[in-house]
C-alpha positions in Angstrom: -8.7 -74.8 23.8 -10.3 -75.5 20.9 -7.6 -76.0 17.7 -7.8 -72.5 15.1 -7.7 -73.8 11.4 -3.8 -72.9 11.7 -3.6 -75.7 14.6 -5.2 -77.7 12.8 -3.0 -77.4 9.7 -0.5 -78.6 12.4 -1.9 -82.0 11.8 0.3 -82.8 8.5 1.9 -78.8 7.8 1.5 -79.8 4.0 -1.1 -78.4 1.8 -4.2 -80.6 0.7 -5.4 -81.4 -2.5 -9.0 -80.7 -3.1 -10.4 -80.2 -6.5 -8.8 -81.3 -10.1 -7.5 -78.6 -12.3 -7.5 -79.6 -15.7 -4.9 -76.4 -16.4 -2.5 -77.8 -13.9 0.5 -80.1 -14.8 0.2 -83.7 -13.3 1.7 -86.9 -12.4 -0.2 -88.8 -15.1 -1.5 -88.0 -19.0 -4.2 -86.0 -18.6 -4.9 -84.9 -22.1 -7.6 -87.5 -22.7 -9.2 -86.8 -19.6 -9.4 -83.4 -19.6 -11.4 -83.9 -23.2 -13.4 -86.5 -22.3 -14.9 -85.2 -18.7 -15.4 -81.6 -21.0 -17.3 -83.4 -23.3 -19.4 -85.2 -20.2 -19.8 -81.9 -18.3 -21.7 -80.2 -21.4 -24.0 -83.2 -22.1 -28.0 -82.8 -21.0 -28.8 -86.4 -20.9 -25.5 -86.7 -18.2 -26.7 -83.1 -16.4 -30.6 -84.6 -16.2 -29.6 -87.7 -14.8 -27.3 -85.8 -11.8 -30.4 -83.3 -11.3 -32.9 -86.4 -11.1 -30.7 -88.7 -9.0 -31.1 -86.6 -6.2 -35.1 -86.8 -5.7 -35.2 -90.5 -5.0 -32.8 -89.7 -1.7 -33.4 -86.3 -0.7 -36.7 -85.3 -1.1 -38.7 -89.1 -0.8 -36.2 -90.6 1.4 -34.8 -87.7 3.8 -31.3 -89.3 3.4 -28.1 -87.6 2.2 -27.2 -85.3 -0.9 -26.5 -87.4 -4.0 -27.0 -85.0 -6.8 -24.6 -82.5 -8.9 -22.7 -81.6 -5.7 -22.2 -85.2 -4.1 -20.6 -85.9 -8.2 -18.5 -83.0 -7.7 -17.6 -83.9 -4.5 -16.6 -87.3 -5.5 -15.1 -86.4 -9.2 -12.7 -84.6 -7.3 -11.6 -86.5 -4.9 -10.8 -89.5 -7.2 -9.1 -87.5 -9.3 -6.9 -86.2 -6.7 -6.2 -89.4 -4.7 -5.8 -91.2 -8.1 -2.8 -87.8 -8.4 -1.3 -88.5 -4.9 -1.4 -92.6 -6.0 0.7 -91.6 -8.8 2.7 -89.7 -7.4 3.6 -92.1 -4.6 4.5 -95.2 -7.4 1.2 -97.1 -7.3 1.0 -98.2 -10.4 -2.4 -98.9 -11.8 -3.7 -102.5 -12.9 -7.5 -102.0 -14.6 -6.5 -100.4 -18.3 -2.8 -102.0 -17.9 -4.8 -105.5 -18.0 -7.1 -104.8 -20.4 -4.1 -103.8 -22.9 -5.2 -100.0 -23.0 -3.3 -96.9 -22.1 -1.9 -95.0 -19.0 -4.3 -91.8 -20.1 -7.0 -94.2 -20.1 -6.9 -95.0 -15.9 -8.3 -91.5 -15.0 -10.9 -91.9 -17.8 -12.3 -94.7 -16.4 -11.9 -93.2 -12.6 -13.8 -90.0 -14.2 -16.4 -91.7 -15.4 -17.4 -94.1 -13.4 -17.0 -91.2 -10.5 -19.5 -89.4 -12.7 -22.0 -91.8 -13.8 -22.0 -94.2 -9.9 -24.8 -92.9 -8.5 -27.5 -92.7 -11.5 -29.4 -95.4 -10.2 -30.8 -93.4 -8.0 -33.5 -92.6 -10.4 -34.8 -95.8 -9.7 -34.7 -96.2 -6.4 -32.1 -95.6 -3.1 -32.0 -99.3 -2.3 -29.1 -101.3 -4.4 -29.1 -98.4 -6.5 -25.6 -99.6 -8.0 -27.0 -102.3 -9.6 -29.7 -99.8 -11.1 -26.3 -97.7 -12.1 -24.9 -100.2 -14.5 -27.9 -100.4 -17.7 -28.2 -96.8 -17.2 -24.4 -95.8 -17.2 -24.0 -98.5 -20.5 -26.5 -96.5 -22.4 -24.7 -93.4 -21.9 -21.3 -95.0 -22.4 -22.5 -96.7 -25.6 -23.2 -92.9 -26.9 -20.1 -91.0 -25.4 -17.3 -93.9 -25.6 -17.1 -94.1 -29.4 -16.1 -90.6 -29.4 -12.8 -91.0 -27.7 -12.4 -94.9 -28.4 -12.5 -97.3 -31.2 -15.1 -100.6 -30.7 -12.8 -102.7 -29.1 -11.2 -100.0 -26.9 -14.5 -98.6 -25.7 -15.9 -102.3 -25.2 -12.7 -102.3 -22.7 -13.6 -99.2 -21.0 -17.1 -99.5 -20.6 -16.2 -103.1 -18.8 -13.4 -101.0 -16.3 -16.0 -98.0 -16.0 -19.0 -100.4 -15.1 -16.8 -102.7 -13.0 -15.5 -99.2 -10.8 -19.9 -98.6 -10.5 -21.0 -101.5 -9.0 -18.1 -101.8 -6.4 -18.4 -98.3 -5.2 -21.3 -99.8 -2.6 -21.6 -103.3 -2.9 -20.4 -106.4 -1.5 -18.7 -107.0 -4.9 -15.1 -106.5 -4.5 -13.2 -104.3 -6.6 -10.8 -105.9 -8.8 -8.8 -103.1 -10.1 -7.1 -100.2 -8.2 -9.4 -98.0 -10.4 -12.2 -99.2 -8.9 -10.9 -98.8 -5.5 -10.3 -95.9 -6.5 -13.9 -94.6 -7.1 -14.9 -96.4 -3.7 -13.1 -94.7 -1.6 -13.7 -91.6 -3.2 -17.3 -92.1 -2.7 -16.6 -92.6 1.1 -14.7 -89.2 1.7 -17.5 -87.5 1.1 -18.2 -87.2 4.3 -18.0 -83.4 5.4 -21.4 -81.8 7.2 -22.3 -79.8 4.3 -23.4 -83.8 2.7 -26.1 -83.6 5.4 -27.6 -80.0 5.3 -30.3 -81.0 3.1 -32.1 -83.7 5.0 -30.7 -82.7 8.3 -33.0 -79.7 8.0 -35.8 -81.4 7.0 -35.6 -83.2 10.2 -33.6 -86.1 9.3 -31.6 -87.4 12.0 -30.5 -90.7 11.4 -26.8 -92.0 12.5 -25.9 -91.2 9.2 -26.9 -87.8 8.9 -25.9 -87.3 12.2 -22.7 -88.3 12.2 -21.9 -86.9 9.0 -22.8 -83.4 10.7 -19.9 -84.1 13.0 -17.5 -84.0 10.2 -15.8 -80.4 9.9 -13.3 -81.6 7.1 -11.8 -84.1 4.8 -8.1 -83.6 3.4 -5.9 -85.0 0.9 -2.5 -85.0 1.3 0.9 -86.2 0.0 2.0 -89.1 2.7 5.3 -89.8 4.2 5.1 -93.2 4.8 2.5 -94.2 2.7 1.3 -92.2 -0.5 -1.5 -91.2 0.9 -2.8 -89.2 4.0 -6.5 -88.6 4.9 -7.1 -85.8 7.6 -10.4 -86.1 9.3 -11.6 -82.6 11.8 -14.1 -84.2 14.0 -16.1 -81.7 15.9 -17.6 -84.7 17.9 -17.3 -88.4 18.5 -20.5 -89.0 16.1 -18.0 -88.7 13.8 -16.6 -92.3 14.3 -19.2 -93.7 12.2 -18.4 -91.9 9.2 -15.2 -92.8 9.6 -14.9 -96.2 11.2 -18.2 -98.2 9.9 -18.4 -96.5 6.2 -15.1 -95.2 5.0 -13.4 -97.9 7.0 -15.3 -100.6 5.4 -15.0 -99.1 1.6 -11.0 -98.8 2.4 -10.5 -102.3 3.6 -12.0 -104.0 0.5 -11.0 -101.3 -1.8 -7.2 -102.8 -2.7 -5.7 -99.3 -1.4 -5.0 -99.8 2.4 -1.1 -100.0 1.8 -1.4 -96.9 0.1 -3.4 -94.8 2.6 -3.1 -93.7 6.2 -6.2 -92.1 7.8 -5.8 -89.8 11.0 -8.9 -88.7 12.3 -8.8 -85.8 15.2 -11.9 -84.8 17.3 -11.3 -80.7 18.1 -14.3 -80.0 19.7 -13.8 -78.6 23.8 -16.9 -79.6 25.3 -16.0 -81.4 28.1 -14.3 -85.0 28.3 -13.8 -86.3 25.0 -15.1 -89.6 24.0 -13.3 -90.0 21.2 -9.5 -87.5 20.9 -8.1 -89.2 18.0 -8.6 -92.4 15.6 -6.2 -93.8 13.2 -7.3 -96.6 10.3 
């Protein structure tokens, strides 16, 4: 029997966090974050980048979506992941080591998540490196609205660090950067690959993401965060093990995360029934 939605809920039995809502109470100071995000979301240049950055990966390379929807998902995932880690008592180090405030931790995460992929306007390949100078220019204009010169320099450095580490061999040196890295890997549900799949894209990254039904972020028991991934066939293992697994391994967050992937399809014998990282 194929599990119903109610049955899949039994994997955890607890409510997931899916979106960051500025109106809700959070386990961290959120006033500065909400002010910064409102400014960024109304910024014409940022909006133009988020739309333009999708042309190279999708239209020209038949790759997964990396436009405004991807950024929305990653930013929500990053801030929800941060919320769960804060609930679990995880102490972040990036802002603290720079002499910045706790309220600056989510700002680093939110801005890095927003700007991490703008290098796609140059090229899909090595895009994190192209994102750095473009994001730096945007940050030089935005950060002085909220920080003095010394603070803006430190915030800029931390945000760029999180951007360069999201998909490169560079190891995240802060947990803020680790959150952005993992959140980028969590955007794997089947809607992510709809455009290139319909255009004929059948690469392993596209096909495997078609197998991911749902990704859920939930407050954990033994570890602060439980990530539940519902798959409809074994192809989803590539997304979970090869892509997400590699991001988690280098993120610094491995001790705080539990990853459980379940194959709910009922089509003969299952190659993979359950995978846990």
